[in-house]
N, C-alpha and C positions, 0 to 999 in steps of 0.2 A: 549696432553691428558688432559681431564677435571679434575679439582681439586676435591678432596673429599669434600663432603658437611657435615657440622655438624649443627644441630639445637640446639641452646642454649636457655635455660630458662633465660630470661633477665629481670631484674628489674630496671636497670639503676643506682643502688647503687655502692659503691666502689668495692665490691667483683665481681659482675658479669661484671662490666665494665672492670676491670683488666683481668678477665678470658676471656672475648671476645678477647681482644688483644693478650693475651698469647696463646690461642688456635690457632689463625690465624698464629702466628709466629711459634709455636712449631710443628704444624701438617701441615703447609703450605696448609691450607684448606680454603674453602669458608664457612664463618660463617653466618648462617641465624638466626637472633634473633627472639625470640617469647615472647610476653608479653600477659598474659591473663587479660582482664579487668573483675575482679570479685568483683568490688566495692571498689577499692583503692582511688577513687575520684581524687584529684589533684596530687596524686603521679605519675600519668601517663603523666603529662604535659611535653612536650619537649622530650619524649623518642625516637621518630622516628629520630629526628635530631641528638640526642646524639649517638644512636646506629650506624647510618651511618657514623658519624664523627669518631667513635672509630674503625671502620673497618668492620662492618657488610655489606654484599652484599645487604641484604634487611631485613625488619623487618615486622613481623605480629603482629598487636595489635588487638586482637579479643575480641569483646564484648560477654562474656560468662555468663553474670549475670542472664539472664532468665533461661538458662540451669542449672546453679548452684543452683538457688532457687528451680526449678521444679524437677530436676532429682537427686539432691544430698542432699540438705537441707531437703526437705519435706520427702523423704523416711527415712532419718535418724531420724527425729523427730517422725515419726510414730512408730519407734522402741523404742522411749523413751531413746535413747542412752545418757549415762552420764558416762564419764570415771572417775573412782575412786571417784565417788559420787559428783564431783564438776564441771568437765570440759566438756563443751558443744561441744568440738571437732571442734572449728572454723577453725584452721589451718589444722588439719588432713583431714577434709572432702574436702578441696579445692585442695589438692595435686593430687588425682586421676584424677580430671577433667583437671588440667593443663597438667599432663603427657599424658592423653588420647589425648588431642589436639596436643601435641608435636609430638607424633608418627604419627598422621594423617598428619601433615605438613611434617614430614620426608619422609613419603611414597609419598606424592604428589610432593615433591621436588627431590626425588631420593637420599636423604641423607642416609648415611650408619651408622650414629651415632647421638645420642642426648647427650647433656651435661647439667649439672646443677651446681649451686654454693653451694649446701648443704655441710656442713662439715662432717667429718668422725665421729663426736661425737653425731650427732643429729638424729632425727627421719625422717626428710624429705628425706634424701638419700634413706632410705628404701622404703618410700612411692612412690617416683618417680620410682625407679627401679623395684619394684614389679609390679607396673602398667604396665611398659614397657614390663616386662617379660610375663605378662598375655595377653597383646594385640598385641605385636609385638616382639616376641622372636628373630627374625632375625636381629633386630637393636641393635647395641652395645651401651653401655653407658660409657661416660667419666665423671669421678668425680675428677676434679683437686685436691681438698683438700685431696684426699686419695693417691695422687701421690707424691712420695718422692721428685722428682725434683721440683715440685711446692712448696712444703712446705719448702724446702731448700732455694728457691729463695724468698719466702714470709713468713718468720717466724713470722711476726707481721704486724700490720696495718701501722706502719711507713714505712716499705719497700713497701707496696702496694701504699701508698700515693706518695712516691718518684717515683715509676714506672709510676703512672698515670701522674704525673707532667712532667716526662721525655718524655712521648708519647703524651702530650697535651690532656689528657683525663680529661674533667671537672668533678670533684667530690667535694662533700661537706662533709667534715669530720672534726669534732670538738669535744671538750669535753663538749659542752653545753648539749648534750643529751647522756650521757654515758650508753646507753642501746640500744638494737635492737628491732624493731617493725615489725609486720606483720599484715596487714589490709586487710579485705575483707568484703563482704556483711553481713556476720554473726557476725564478731567480730574484735577486734584488740588485739594483744598479745604484751607483753613486757617481755623481758628477758635479761640476761647477764648484764655486767657492775655492777653498784651498787646493782642490784637486786640479784646478786649471794650471797649476805649476807642475809640469811633468817630472820635475826633480823631487817633488814632495813624496815622501815614503809613507803610505798608509799602513804598511805592515810594521812600522816602528812600534816599540812598546808603548809609547805615549799615545798612540792612535788606535790601540787595540779595541777600544770601546765603539769604534765606528761600525764594525762588522756585526751582522745580525744573525745570519743563518749558519755560520761556521765558527768553530774555535780556531785560534791560531794553531797551525800545524805543530809548532813547538810545544804547545800545551795539550795536544791530542794524546790519547792513551798510548802508553808504551807497549801495549800488547796489540798485535795485529788482529783484525776481525775478518773472518771469511763470510762471504755471502754468495748465494746462488740465485741467478735470474733465469727464469724459463721463458722462452720465446715461442710464439706461434705466428707464422707469416709476418715476421718483422716486428711484432709488438711484444713487449714484456707483459706476460699474463700471470706470473706467479713469482714470489720471492721466498726462498727457503722452504719451498713446498706448499706455501699457502696461496691459494688462488685469490687474485686481487683485481679490482677495476683499474682502469688507467689512472684515475684520480688517486686511488689508494697506493698505486705503485709510486707515483711522484711523492706523495706524502711520506711514505716509508723510506724511500731513498734519500729524501731531503734530511730526514732525521738521522739516519745512520751516517750519511755523508758528512753532515755538519759536525757530528761528534768527532770525526777523524780529520777535520780541517780540509776537506776536499772541495775543489771547485772554485778557487779564487783566481781571478784574472785581472791584470792591470795592463791596459793597452792604450795606445793612441790610434784611433781609428779614423777612417775617411767617411765623413758624412755625405749623404747623397746631395746635399745642397752645396757642397764644394769645399768646406773647411775641414780641418782635422780637429778632433775632439778627444780628450782624455776621459776614459771611463774605467771604473773599477767595478767588478762584478763578482757576485757569489752565486754559483750554480752547483750546489753539492749533488743533488739527485740527478740533475741532467748530465753532469760529468760522468757519473757512474753508468747511467743508462747509455750514453754515447759510446763509452769504452766497451761495454758489454755487447752492444749491438754490432759494433765493428768486428769483435771477436767471433760472434755467432756467424756473421757473414763470411768470415775467412774460411770457415769449415764447410759452408753450405751453398755459397753462391758460385755460379760458373765464372771462370776467370774473365772472359771477355764481356759478360754481362756486368760484372763488377767494374771493370775498367771503363765501360761505356757510362755507367751511372756515375762513377767517380769523375769522369770528364765533365759532368754537368753540375758538380757540387758548387763550384764557384759561381756559376750562373744562377743556380737555384737559390743559394744563400743571398746573393745580391738582390734577387727578386723579392725575397722576404724582407730583407733589410730596407729596401727602397719603397716598400708598400704595394707591390704588385701581386699580393696573395690571390686575388680574384681575377688576375689577368689570364688570357687564354694560354700564354706560353708557360705559365706556372702549372696550370691544370694539365697541359700536355706532358710536361716533364713528370708530373705526379703520376700520370697514367703509366708511364714507363717504370717509374719507381715501384708502384704497386705490383706490376708484373714481375719485377726483379725480386720481390720479397716472398714469393709464393712458397719457397722452400727454406726460408730463413727461420727454422724451427729447431729447438733443442735447448740445452742448458749450458750456461756459462758460470764458471766459478771464479770469483775475484777475491783478492786479498787487499784490504783497506788498511793503510798505515801512514799516519802523519802526512796527510795531504796527497798521498799516492794511491792510484788505483792500479793494482798489479794483477795480471792474468795468472790464474791458478788452475786452469783446466777448461775444456770445452768438449761437449759431446752432442751428437744428434742422430736420430734414426734415419735422416736423409743426408748424412755426411758424404761429401765428395772426396774425402781423404781416404786413401786406401794404403794402409801400412805395407801391404805385400808388394805394391808397386813402388812405393816411395823408399823402401828399405835399401840400405847400402849393402845388405847381404844378398844372397842368391834369391832371385825373384821366382817364387813357386808358381805364379800365374803365367809366366812367360809373356806377359802383356807388353813388356818393354824390352826391345832388343837394343842394347847399347850401340851395336854396330850401325843401326839406322841413323844415329846422330851424325855420322860422317857426311852422308848426303845432305842432311838437314842443314848442317853448318856450311857445306860447300855452296848450296843454292843461295843461302842468305848472304854469303860473302861475295857472291858474283858481282853485284853492283858496286860493292866497295872496291873490289880489285879493278874493275873497269874505270871507275872514277879516279882511282889513284894513278892508273896508267896514263889517263888523259892529262892529269896534272903534271906528272913527271915529264911527259913529252913536251908540254907547253913551257917547261922551265929549262929545256935543253938549249 
């Protein structure tokens, strides 16, 4: 009888390498490893050989960067999503794509389960499993870190390292970088280890080598750089006059943003599972794109449409952060967002300087800004009669006057 097949989200690090071997032994199953190339760069080197040597029957290493930029990053940025006012959701938005591809592979391979190395304290377990529930409810999920027998066998990293050595699994584990990282096309995150102390300063000179995508703003060029982003229906389609794919946009903005020390965030955030967590993020390209998109909207979006969309930012961002990318409410909000972006087209000019993204001009063929109406000088269009403001204010003040009168009478 053929063995059960399990598709494992595999990074090649200590945790997923040990989990691969443990799953194979514990479930007597065929393990199919899956790695999504979403912009990790050299972190993918040697993964195929390592996975097969560790016991995987096969490995998929799929280049999902174009899909990630086009179908996940762009729609999220159209929604102006920002979690708790700071986090551009770099890790959050990658998980539904990874899980989506996992269940596709599971179905193609006839696997009955998928597995991941997310811990029982984090957000990623929720994101992976909610996506699987939405797209493939018939496929079960194995989360080793939530299994008592796994935790008993591996109470700490020392036991995992010993297990890897016993089974000839090549892993690199040292105290040189006492924190964990997660990198993709949109950002890189740092957490745990020394960063669990919220008083620890990762920007201190002695810690500068922690950062990967950006130079320290203090070390950035002394000369500002101007950049122009062209938008069509809410998406950036060109930089400095050169037409680019969504993937190329992110790669270009990451390079120029990193050079100027843009996009560093250090925050204590609220995890979906209930605890607070300290995270440090580098999002150079995303920070530029977010700023440019908002400036393009300021010129081209109807006021009340913008305010309606903005009223949904917190909800949308929470849905992404909490793993509800494929939930009907996110899809419904996205439909509104897509409609709101139909005239978000034009060009934004920005000045990049030592960690700052500074607006330097915006123009559009569908601009809603009319200088003849907005001018403080005589209005040649006669579109706005300042005298009309008297009745406008009187009507808006009516309820305030009535309420104030009631309160004054009650206090007599």
